[in-house]
C-alpha positions as CSV (number, residue, x, y, z in Angstrom):
1,M,23.3,18.8,18.4
2,T,21.8,18.7,21.7
3,V,22.8,16.2,24.5
4,L,20.7,15.5,27.1
5,I,22.2,14.2,30.6
6,V,19.9,12.3,33.1
7,D,21.6,11.9,36.1
8,D,20.3,12.3,39.7
9,N,23.9,13.1,41.1
10,A,24.9,16.7,40.7
11,M,28.3,16.0,40.9
12,N,28.2,13.5,38.1
13,V,25.9,16.1,36.1
14,M,28.7,18.6,36.4
15,V,31.7,16.2,35.4
16,I,30.1,15.0,32.0
17,Q,28.9,18.7,31.2
18,E,32.5,20.2,31.7
19,M,33.7,17.1,29.5
20,L,31.0,17.8,26.7
21,K,31.6,22.0,27.0
22,R,35.4,21.3,26.5
23,A,35.0,19.1,23.7
24,G,32.9,21.7,21.4
25,Y,29.3,20.5,22.9
26,D,27.5,23.9,23.8
27,D,23.7,22.7,23.5
28,I,23.4,20.9,26.6
29,R,20.5,20.1,28.5
30,V,20.0,18.4,32.2
31,S,17.3,16.3,33.8
32,Y,17.8,14.8,37.4
33,S,15.4,12.1,37.1
34,A,13.6,10.0,34.4
35,E,10.4,11.7,35.2
36,E,12.1,14.9,34.7
37,M,13.4,13.7,31.3
38,F,10.1,13.0,29.8
39,E,8.5,16.1,30.9
40,L,11.5,17.8,28.8
41,L,11.3,15.6,26.0
42,R,7.7,16.1,25.9
43,S,8.2,20.1,25.7
44,Q,10.3,19.7,22.8
45,G,8.3,18.0,20.4
46,N,4.9,17.9,19.5
47,E,3.1,14.9,20.1
48,G,0.2,15.2,18.1
49,D,2.4,14.9,14.9
50,L,4.0,11.2,14.6
51,L,6.3,12.8,12.2
52,S,7.6,15.1,14.5
53,T,11.4,15.1,15.9
54,P,12.5,16.0,19.4
55,K,15.0,18.6,19.4
56,T,17.2,16.1,21.6
57,D,19.9,14.3,19.6
58,L,21.2,11.6,22.1
59,I,20.5,11.1,25.8
60,L,23.5,10.1,28.3
61,L,21.2,8.2,31.0
62,D,22.4,7.3,34.0
63,M,21.5,3.7,35.0
64,M,20.9,3.8,38.7
65,M,18.0,6.3,39.5
66,P,15.6,6.2,42.1
67,A,11.5,6.1,41.5
68,M,12.7,4.8,38.0
69,D,16.0,3.3,36.8
70,G,17.6,3.9,33.4
71,I,16.7,0.5,32.2
72,E,12.9,1.1,32.8
73,A,13.3,4.8,31.3
74,C,14.8,3.2,28.6
75,R,12.1,0.5,27.9
76,R,9.5,3.7,28.2
77,L,11.5,5.7,25.3
78,Q,11.4,2.7,23.0
79,S,7.9,2.4,23.6
80,D,6.7,5.8,22.5
81,I,6.7,6.5,18.9
82,H,8.3,9.7,19.3
83,F,11.3,9.3,21.3
84,K,12.2,5.8,20.4
85,D,14.8,6.9,17.8
86,I,16.5,9.3,20.1
87,P,20.1,7.1,20.7
88,V,20.6,6.4,24.3
89,I,24.1,5.6,26.0
90,M,23.9,4.3,29.2
91,V,26.2,5.3,32.2
92,T,26.8,3.0,34.7
93,A,28.9,2.4,37.5
94,I,27.9,-1.6,37.3
95,G,30.4,-4.0,35.9
96,D,27.5,-6.7,36.1
97,S,27.4,-7.9,32.2
98,R,23.9,-9.1,32.8
99,K,22.7,-5.8,33.8
100,L,24.7,-4.3,30.5
101,A,22.8,-6.6,28.3
102,E,19.7,-5.9,30.0
103,A,20.4,-2.4,29.1
104,L,20.9,-3.0,25.8
105,D,18.0,-5.3,25.0
106,A,15.7,-2.0,26.3
107,G,17.0,-0.2,23.6
108,A,20.2,1.4,24.7
109,I,22.8,1.3,21.7
110,D,26.0,2.2,23.9
111,F,27.6,2.2,27.2
112,V,30.3,3.9,29.3
113,T,31.5,3.0,32.8
114,K,32.3,5.2,36.0
115,P,34.5,7.0,36.5
116,I,34.3,8.1,32.5
117,N,37.2,8.3,30.5
118,K,36.7,11.6,28.6
119,T,38.1,9.7,25.2
120,E,36.1,6.9,25.7
121,L,33.0,9.3,26.2
122,L,33.5,11.5,23.3
123,A,34.6,8.5,21.0
124,R,31.0,6.8,21.7
125,I,28.7,10.1,21.4
126,R,30.7,11.0,17.8
127,S,29.6,7.2,16.9
128,A,26.0,7.7,18.4
129,L,25.4,11.1,16.7
130,K,26.5,9.7,13.5
131,L,24.3,7.0,13.8
132,K,21.6,9.7,14.4
133,R,22.3,11.6,11.8
134,E,21.9,8.9,9.3
135,L,18.7,7.9,10.8
136,D,17.4,11.7,10.4
137,W,18.6,11.7,7.0
138,H,16.1,8.3,6.3
139,K,13.4,9.5,8.0
140,E,13.1,12.8,6.0
141,R,13.7,10.9,3.1
142,D,10.8,8.3,4.0
143,S,8.6,11.1,4.7
144,R,9.3,12.7,1.1
145,L,8.6,9.5,-0.4
146,R,5.3,8.9,1.6
147,Q,4.2,12.5,0.4
148,E,5.5,11.5,-3.2
149,L,3.6,8.1,-3.0
150,L,0.5,9.8,-1.7
151,L,0.3,12.7,-4.9
152,A,0.9,9.4,-7.0
153,R,-2.0,7.7,-5.6
154,Q,-4.4,10.7,-6.1
155,V,-2.8,11.2,-9.7
156,Q,-3.3,7.2,-10.3
157,E,-7.1,7.2,-8.7
158,S,-7.8,10.2,-11.0
159,V,-7.7,8.8,-14.2
160,L,-10.1,5.7,-12.8
161,P,-13.8,6.7,-13.9
162,E,-16.8,8.1,-12.2
163,K,-19.6,5.5,-12.1
164,V,-22.7,5.9,-14.7
165,D,-26.1,5.9,-14.2
166,E,-28.1,6.7,-17.4
167,K,-31.3,5.6,-19.1
168,E,-29.9,2.3,-20.5
169,V,-27.2,1.2,-18.2
170,R,-25.5,1.4,-14.4
171,I,-21.9,0.9,-14.1
172,K,-20.2,1.1,-10.7
173,A,-16.9,0.0,-9.7
174,Y,-15.6,-1.2,-6.0
175,F,-11.8,-0.7,-5.7
176,K,-9.6,-0.9,-2.9
177,A,-5.4,-0.7,-3.3
178,S,-3.6,-3.3,-1.1
179,E,-0.9,-0.6,-0.7
180,E,-0.1,3.1,-1.4
181,L,-0.6,2.1,-4.8
182,A,-2.1,-0.2,-7.3
183,G,-1.7,-2.3,-9.9
184,D,-5.6,-3.2,-10.5
185,L,-7.3,-0.8,-13.3
186,Y,-10.7,-0.4,-14.3
187,A,-12.4,1.7,-17.4
188,W,-15.2,2.2,-19.5
189,Y,-16.0,4.4,-22.2
190,K,-19.0,5.5,-24.0
191,V,-18.6,5.0,-27.7
192,S,-22.4,6.4,-28.4
193,D,-26.0,6.2,-26.7
194,N,-25.9,2.6,-27.3
195,R,-22.2,1.1,-27.4
196,W,-20.1,0.8,-24.3
197,A,-16.6,-0.6,-23.6
198,I,-15.6,-1.6,-20.2
199,A,-12.2,-3.4,-19.1
200,V,-10.6,-4.8,-16.0
201,I,-6.7,-5.0,-16.0
202,D,-4.3,-6.5,-13.3
203,A,-0.6,-5.8,-13.5
204,M,1.1,-8.7,-12.2
205,G,3.0,-7.9,-8.9
206,H,2.7,-5.2,-6.5
207,G,4.0,-1.7,-5.2
208,I,5.4,1.0,-7.6
209,S,6.5,-1.2,-10.4
210,S,2.8,-2.6,-11.0
211,S,1.2,0.7,-10.7
212,L,3.5,2.3,-13.3
213,I,2.4,-0.5,-15.6
214,S,-1.1,-0.3,-14.5
215,M,-0.9,3.9,-15.5
216,F,1.0,2.9,-18.5
217,V,-1.8,0.5,-19.5
218,A,-4.4,3.5,-18.6
219,S,-3.1,6.1,-21.2
220,I,-3.1,3.2,-23.8
221,L,-6.7,2.0,-23.0
222,K,-7.8,5.7,-22.8
223,E,-7.3,6.2,-26.5
224,S,-8.0,2.9,-27.7
225,M,-11.0,2.5,-26.5
226,R,-12.5,5.4,-28.2
227,T,-10.5,4.7,-31.3
228,L,-10.5,1.1,-31.8
229,W,-13.5,-0.5,-29.4
230,S,-13.2,-3.8,-30.2
231,P,-11.7,-6.6,-27.9
232,E,-9.7,-8.1,-30.4
233,R,-8.0,-4.6,-31.7
234,V,-7.7,-3.0,-28.0
235,F,-5.9,-6.2,-26.8
236,R,-3.7,-6.4,-29.4
237,E,-2.9,-2.9,-29.1
238,L,-2.2,-3.2,-25.3
239,N,0.0,-6.4,-26.1
240,R,2.1,-5.0,-28.9
241,R,2.9,-1.6,-26.3
242,L,3.5,-3.7,-23.2
243,T,6.2,-6.1,-25.2
244,G,7.5,-3.1,-26.6
245,L,8.7,-2.1,-23.0
246,Q,12.5,-2.2,-22.6
247,F,14.0,-3.4,-19.5
248,E,17.9,-3.2,-18.6
249,N,17.7,-6.3,-16.3
250,E,16.2,-9.0,-18.8
251,L,15.1,-11.3,-16.0
252,I,12.3,-8.5,-14.9
253,H,9.3,-9.0,-17.2
254,Y,6.1,-7.3,-16.3
255,Y,2.8,-8.8,-18.1
256,C,-0.8,-8.3,-17.8
257,T,-4.1,-10.1,-17.3
258,G,-7.3,-8.5,-18.2
259,I,-11.0,-8.8,-19.4
260,Y,-12.4,-6.3,-22.1
261,V,-16.0,-6.1,-22.8
262,T,-18.2,-4.1,-25.4
263,I,-21.8,-3.6,-25.2
264,D,-23.8,-3.1,-28.2
265,L,-27.7,-2.3,-26.3
266,E,-29.0,-1.9,-29.9
267,R,-28.4,-5.1,-31.0
268,G,-28.5,-7.3,-27.5
269,K,-24.7,-8.2,-27.8
270,L,-22.2,-8.4,-25.2
271,E,-18.5,-9.7,-26.9
272,Y,-15.2,-9.9,-24.9
273,A,-11.6,-11.0,-24.9
274,N,-10.4,-12.8,-21.5
275,A,-6.3,-12.6,-21.4
276,G,-5.3,-15.0,-18.9
277,H,-8.1,-13.2,-16.3
278,P,-10.6,-14.7,-13.5
279,P,-13.9,-15.2,-15.7
280,G,-16.4,-12.4,-16.0
281,L,-19.6,-13.3,-14.5
282,L,-23.2,-12.5,-16.6
283,F,-26.2,-13.1,-14.8
284,H,-29.0,-13.1,-17.3
285,A,-32.6,-11.6,-15.6
286,G,-34.1,-14.4,-13.8
287,Q,-31.5,-17.0,-13.9
288,L,-29.7,-18.2,-10.9
289,I,-26.4,-19.8,-13.0
290,P,-24.4,-17.2,-14.3
291,E,-22.6,-17.6,-18.1
292,K,-19.1,-17.4,-17.6
293,L,-16.6,-14.9,-19.7
294,T,-14.1,-17.5,-19.6
295,V,-10.1,-17.3,-20.7
296,N,-9.5,-17.5,-24.3
297,S,-6.1,-15.9,-24.7
298,P,-3.0,-15.6,-23.0
299,P,-1.9,-12.5,-20.6
300,L,-0.9,-9.2,-22.5
301,G,2.5,-8.7,-22.4
302,M,4.4,-12.0,-22.7
303,F,4.3,-12.8,-26.2
304,D,5.0,-11.0,-29.2
305,K,2.6,-12.8,-31.3
306,L,-0.6,-12.9,-29.6
307,E,-3.7,-14.7,-30.7
308,I,-6.6,-13.0,-29.4
309,V,-10.1,-14.8,-29.6
310,T,-13.0,-12.9,-28.9
311,R,-16.9,-14.3,-27.8
312,S,-20.4,-13.0,-28.1
313,I,-23.1,-13.9,-25.8
314,K,-26.7,-12.2,-26.0
315,V,-27.7,-9.9,-23.3
316,T,-31.1,-8.6,-22.7
317,S,-32.6,-6.0,-20.3
318,E,-32.4,-6.6,-16.6
319,D,-29.1,-8.6,-17.3
320,R,-25.9,-8.1,-14.7
321,L,-22.4,-8.5,-15.4
322,Y,-19.5,-8.8,-12.7
323,L,-15.7,-8.0,-13.7
324,Y,-13.5,-8.6,-11.0
325,T,-9.6,-9.2,-10.4
326,D,-8.0,-12.4,-8.7
327,G,-7.7,-10.2,-5.3
328,I,-11.6,-10.5,-4.8
329,L,-11.3,-14.8,-4.8
330,G,-9.0,-14.2,-1.9
331,S,-12.2,-13.7,0.4
332,F,-13.1,-17.2,-0.2
333,Q,-12.1,-20.7,0.9
334,G,-10.6,-23.2,-1.6
335,V,-8.9,-22.7,-4.7
336,D,-10.1,-21.8,-8.4
337,E,-13.3,-23.0,-9.2
338,A,-14.4,-23.3,-5.2
339,Q,-13.7,-19.5,-4.7
340,L,-15.7,-19.1,-7.9
341,K,-18.7,-20.7,-6.8
342,Q,-18.5,-19.0,-3.4
343,L,-18.2,-15.6,-5.3
344,T,-21.2,-16.7,-7.5
345,S,-23.4,-17.6,-4.6
346,F,-22.2,-14.4,-2.8
347,L,-23.2,-12.5,-5.8
348,L,-26.5,-13.9,-5.8
349,Q,-27.4,-13.0,-2.1
350,V,-26.6,-9.5,-2.4
351,K,-27.9,-8.8,-5.1
352,D,-28.4,-4.9,-4.7
353,H,-27.0,-4.4,-1.1
354,E,-24.3,-2.1,-1.7
355,E,-23.0,-2.5,1.5
356,S,-22.6,-6.1,1.0
357,L,-20.1,-5.5,-2.0
358,D,-18.2,-2.9,0.1
359,S,-17.9,-5.1,3.0
360,L,-16.2,-7.8,0.3
361,I,-13.8,-5.2,-1.2
362,D,-12.8,-4.3,2.8
363,S,-12.5,-8.1,3.8
364,K,-9.0,-9.6,4.7
365,A,-8.2,-12.2,2.4
366,L,-8.1,-16.0,4.3
367,D,-4.7,-16.6,3.1
368,G,-3.2,-13.5,4.9
369,R,-1.8,-12.2,1.3
370,S,-2.2,-8.8,0.8
371,D,-3.8,-8.1,-3.0
372,D,-5.6,-5.2,-4.4
373,R,-9.2,-5.8,-5.1
374,C,-11.4,-4.3,-7.6
375,L,-15.2,-5.6,-9.2
376,V,-16.8,-4.0,-11.3
377,R,-20.6,-4.3,-11.8
378,V,-22.5,-3.6,-15.1
379,D,-26.4,-3.6,-15.1
380,I,-28.8,-3.1,-18.1
381,K,-31.5,-1.3,-17.2
382,P,-35.2,-2.6,-18.3
383,G,-35.8,-1.3,-21.5
384,G,-31.7,-0.9,-22.0
385,A,-31.1,-3.9,-24.4
386,L,-33.3,-5.7,-27.1
387,D,-35.3,-8.7,-25.4
388,E,-35.2,-12.0,-26.7
389,N,-38.1,-12.6,-29.0
């Protein structure tokens, strides 16, 4: 453990050094001013790396020094991200309680008064160093956790499909997680040249728990979209698997909202199921008012037996479909229908302007709440579906 003594009085420095050496502290550094202290600290740590830990473990800081006193030096230490976690014990000959309170408010964790009592000084140093060890342990653990979350996010993003731009159809997602990990999920699967399945899922909650549920759903979707395909069968399988999850705490219950769409371009037919999710919006070519893919089933994972209702809509060339999660609505004023009306108007205005949709994803929610944002746009290209007679 490295202790840094900061005092403009050489005699005081010598006395404290001797006390520390006799107590077994052999790594002792000295600065005779606050300015010199900062120069030493900067030489020990890499300021370009926010996770870098300065070698100094404790500072014994004299309160009364010329140019910059100990209180101001302590404030500057606290304002610097590289030094703010170094514990500071203020050394003072002043018995003024207001000054001592000011020093503690500036960031000092403790103080000793002159003339220094060796037993008291060593006890306070032991306490401060114990706190520093615990803090370093937590910082190291947090650093590992950040690295693990980064890896988990990369894994999570790896299961999301790439955009599609084929002769008949174009599919693209706009997505942003509110935290390191997301509870929103989108997926699509090409069954054949003329048949597609698209899903948007929102696992309730935030952070690690919702992201794990999201990944669990993603693994089921990948297989069930391929083998089951139809909205009813896929949602029934998702519900079965979600309700089969067992939790030690019975009060904790995870569920998902979702919308699942199949498009048969050869027949010009869209079939969907909506499990407690915001309505999808289908803009028919040349029309200003979209057809809504409204809720027709409860959320997935809430009930063992779930009645899933599917509905069909006619689709033709140049139709455009939007599927999204409720985080998208947070950018608009009001609630529910008012937000949906504004979103509809916005989507009509932006048309093919990619930048506008990117801005929507990046915009802050008006209510200040943080939420994942996901929007999937599906374009049926000219000639991509049978036109109505």
